[in-house]
N, C-alpha and C positions, 0 to 999 in steps of 0.2 A: 528356257529361251535366252539368247545372248545377242546383244547389239554388235552388229558387224557392218563396217562401211565398205562399199565396193565403189572404186574409182574407175569411171569409163569415160572414153573420148566421145564427144558428140560432135555432129557435124550440122550445125544450124544453117538455113538459108540466109540470104543477105537480109531479108525482112526481120527473120527471127534474130539475127545478130544485133540489129538496130534496137529491137525490143530489150534484149539482154543488156546492151551497153546503157540503154536509158534507165533500166532498172538499178544498174550499178550506180548511176548518178542520183536516182531517188533515195537509195539508202544512204549513200555517202552525204546528201543534203540534210537528211534527217538527223543522222549521226552528229554532223557540225552543229546544227542547230540546238539539239539537246545538250551537247558538251558545252556550247557557249552559255546556254541558260544556267547550267550547273556552276560554271565558273562565275557568272555574274551574281548568282545566289550566295555563293561563298564569299565574294568580295564585299557583298552588302550584309554579310553576317548571318545569311539564312542557313538553313539546314539542308541535307543532301535529300534529293527527291528520289524515292524508291522506284523500282520497275513498274508497279501498277500505276503510279501516278504519271510516269513517263508515257505509258500506254494511252492514258487519257489525253495527255498533251499532243500525241500524234494525231488524235481526231481534230484538235484544234489547229493543227498545222495544215491538215487537209483542207479545212475551211478557209484558212488564210492563203494557202498556196493550192489552187485547185488542180495544178499539174499532178500533184502527188496521188490523185485518184486514179491515175493510170497505172500505178505501181501495183505489184503483186502484194496483196494486203498483209499476208503473214511474214512477208520479208521485213516489212517495216516493224513489225513486233519483235522480230529477232535482233534488230538494231537496238531497241531499249534493253533487251535481255543481254546482249553483248556488252553494252556500255555499263549496266548494272554489275556484270562479272569483272569488268576492268576496274571499277571502283572498289569492289570487294577485294581484289588482289592488292590495290593500292593501300586499303585500310588494314588488311590482315597480313599480307605477305610483303609489303613495301616494294611492289615490282615496278614503280614508276607511274607518273601521272598519264592519264589518257591523252592522246594527241589528235589534233584534226586530221582528217583524211584529204588526200589530194587526188585530183583527177589525173594527174600526171604519173601516179605511182603504176608501175607496169602490171602488177597482179591486182586483179578485182575479183570480187565475189559477193554473192548474195545467197541467202537460204530461205526456203519456204517449207511449210508443213504439209503433210499429206492429210487432206480433209475431204471427205465424201468421194473418195476414189479420184481425186484430181491428179494424181500421179499413179501412172499405170505403165508396166512393162507389157507392150503389146505382143511382140514376138521377139525372136532372137536378135533382132536388129533395129526395133524401132521402140520408142519411148514416148509416153505422153506426159508433157509437163504443164503446169498452169500457166496462162497468158501466152504460151508459146505453141501449143499444140503437140503435133507429132513431130519427133526428130529422130534421125538415124543415129545409131551408136555402135560402137565397136568394143567388145571386151571378150576376154577369154573365159570369163566367169559370169554366169547369169544371175542376176539378183534373185534370190529365192527367200521368201518369208514376208512378214508384214512390213511394208514400207512406212517408216516414221517420218523422214524428211528427205530433202534433197539439196545440196549445195552446188550451185552453178559457179564455176571459176573460168577466168581466162588468164592463162600464163603470160609470161613475159614475151614468149614468141607468138602470141596471138592465136594459140590453140584454146579450144573450149573443152571443158570437162564437166562431168555431172558426178558428184560424190553422193551415192545413195545410201542411206542408213536404214538397214533392215533389221527386224527382230526375227531371228532365225534359230533353228536347232543345230548345234555343232556336235559332231560325233566325238566322244572322248577317245583319246589314243589309248592303246594298250599300255598297261604298266609293265616296266621292265625291272624295276627294283635297283636301278642303277643311280649313283650320285657322282657329280662331277664338280671339280673346282676350276675355274677359269681365271688366268691372269691376263690383263690387257697389255698389249705392247705396241712398239712403233715398227721395229724391223719385222715382226710378226704380228698380225692383227690380234689374234688370241692363242693362248697356249694353255691346253688342258692339264689336268693332273694325271692323265693316261699318257702324256707324252705327245699329244698330237698338236702340231702346229699349223694354224691357218694362216697362210702367207698374206702379207699386205700388198694390195695392188693399188699402185698410184694411177688412178684413173685421171688426175688433173695433169700429170706429165705426159700420159699417152696423146692427148690432144692439145698440148701446150703450145706447140709450134703454130698449128692452125688458128688457136685462140689468140695467141699473142699478134698474129698476122692483122686480125680484125681489129684488136685492141689499140694497135698502133694507128690505124686508119680511122678509128672512132675518136680518138683524142685529137688527131690532126683535123678531122672535119668538124669537130665540136669548136675547136679553137678558130677555124675559119668562119664557121657560122656565127659565132658571137661577135667577130669583127664586123660582119656584114650587119648584124642586127644594131650594133653601136653606131655604124654609119647611117642606118635608117633614122635612128633617133637623133642624130647630131643634125641631120639635114631635114628633120621634121617630115618625114614621109607620112602621109595621112593614114596608112594602114601599114605599120611597121611589122616585120616578119617576126616569127618565132622559131624555136628550135624545130617544132613539128612541120614547118614548111620546108625544111631542107631535106629533100628525098634521099641524097647520098648519106647524110648524117643518120637518117632513120634506118637505112639499110645496113650500115655498119653496127648500129646499136642492136638490130634484130639478129645479126650474125653472132655477136658476142653472146647474146642471151641463148641463142641456139646451142653454143658449145657449153655453156654453163649448165643448160638443162640437160644435155646429153651426158655430162659427167655425173651430175646428180642421179640420173636415172640408172646408169651403169652401177654406181656404188650402192644404191638402194636395192638393186636386183641382187648383187652379190651378198649383201647383209641379209636379205630375205631367204636366200638359199641356205646360208649358214644357220640362221636362227631355227628355221624349220627343221633342219637335220638334227640340231642339238635337242629340240623339244621332243622329236620322235624317239631319240635313243636314250634319253635320261629322264628320270622322275623328279630329281632334285637338282637344281642348277645353282651353284654358289658363284657370285661374281663380287669383285671388289667395288666399293663405294667411292669412285674416283670424284675429286674435286677439279673438274677440267679448268675452271677459271683460274686457280692457282698455277696449274701446270702451263698454261699459255703465257705466263710471265717469262718463261724461258724463250727468248725470241729466236734462238737457233733452232728450236724444235717446235715452235708454235704451228708453222704451216703443215708439218707432218702429223702433229697431233690433231688438228682440225680435220685433216683428210681421212683420219680413222673413224671419225663419227662415232664415238664411244656412247654417247647419250642416246643417238637414235638406235644403236644396237641394244641398249639396255631397254628402252621402250618397247622394241619389237619383242624381246624376250618376255617382257612383263605382260603384254596383252596376249601372246601366244600361250603362255603358261596358263593364263586365266581361262583362254578358250578350251583348251584340251586337257585341263585337270592336273597339270603339273605344278611344281613349286619352284619359285625363284627366291633366293635368299642373298641380300647384300651384306658383306662384311666389311670391317675396317681393314684397310690395306697396310696399316702400320707395321713395319719390320717384317713384312712377308717375304722379302727378298734377302734378309740378312740372318734369318733364323734357320738352323738346320732342321729339316723336316724329318729326319731320322732320330736325333737325340735331343733336339731343342737348344742346342748351343747358339748363343748370340754372337755372331762373328762381327758385328759392328756394321757400320754404313759402307757399301761398296759404290764406287763410282760407276757411271754409266758404260765405261769401256771394258769393264770386267763382266764378262758373259758366263765364266765358270769359275768356281772356287772349291776349295777342299776344306772341309770341317776339321779344325785342329783337334777336336775332341774325339770324333769317332773315325776319321779318316776317310769318309766318303766324299768323292768328287760330285759336286752339283752342277747342273745346268741352272743358270740364275732363274730363268723364267718357269721352268717346270718346278723347281723347288718351291717358288712363290705360289704356283697354282696348288701344289700339295698342301702348303700352309694354309691357303684359303679354303681348301676342302675340309681341313681339321678345325678351322676357327668356327665358333658358334656366333651366331647373330647377336 
């Protein structure tokens, strides 16, 4: 049995949208209350409160704030679990201190557990969720298996999604006996040791003109709205306006988010197709362990590097190899582009404008990227 998440678009009614939005607020309120308590304990010299103790504090919060009783109960328990994991990352991985959550953040979510069949797939287009009842959904894949939990999300464009985690059987792919080495690039997204190059598609540039059109209007409408807000405060208007009250600003903000979402969806679809193809064709996949944070220091290439989404590509390969019984190996990329894959001669560092070079030792002419992919194939982890 394997855990698999299926993301599906849901279409809640106006009443269900109000309940979902309210539950976002309940979870956000509990998160901020627990985080504030942890900070106060630390300031007073106290110790960290673990997840079990925070679950008990949630009961106390329900007594102090009766409106929390309207929340989906297991969603509040996930808040303490998430805060506990955030502190674990702080202590062990030094990921940064947990921050308070804001209602103005465009993306909101909450998670609830499947208990006593409170989450059901009724048919191909209807789903039953706790506190919400029956919702219409749309997906190309039906959730098959035992449902563990579901995450309700609202995107920056106002769309609602349900991410259903199921425990299901995934059929292993046939063994091919093939091994491949992959070099990541910018001009080409991936270059394999077989000489195949997967082209880079600049989805951000395809929609750049339309996105920039609305970005200019968003900036102008934000600037105008802030002037009017300042005028209200200066003249002591009884109910001063906020940015949410300016419809033209909200429309421009929605349009910018729409184009960002479209670019992300196109890129994800492209990466999914490539990774599925690689996992089907090869049993062992070797990729370079790139430190993207260091590469982003080159400001001339930083935007192109971010567009490649190397980390997301690696994540997709990791879980798909685990699903289908294949193996993913990461290797150190040091000197892979300057060592001859034929004789092992080190030709020294090459600048980025040199795409081909001839080995002085054996005389073979190398394509820089294919040679690097062949060296990655030969390198042991």
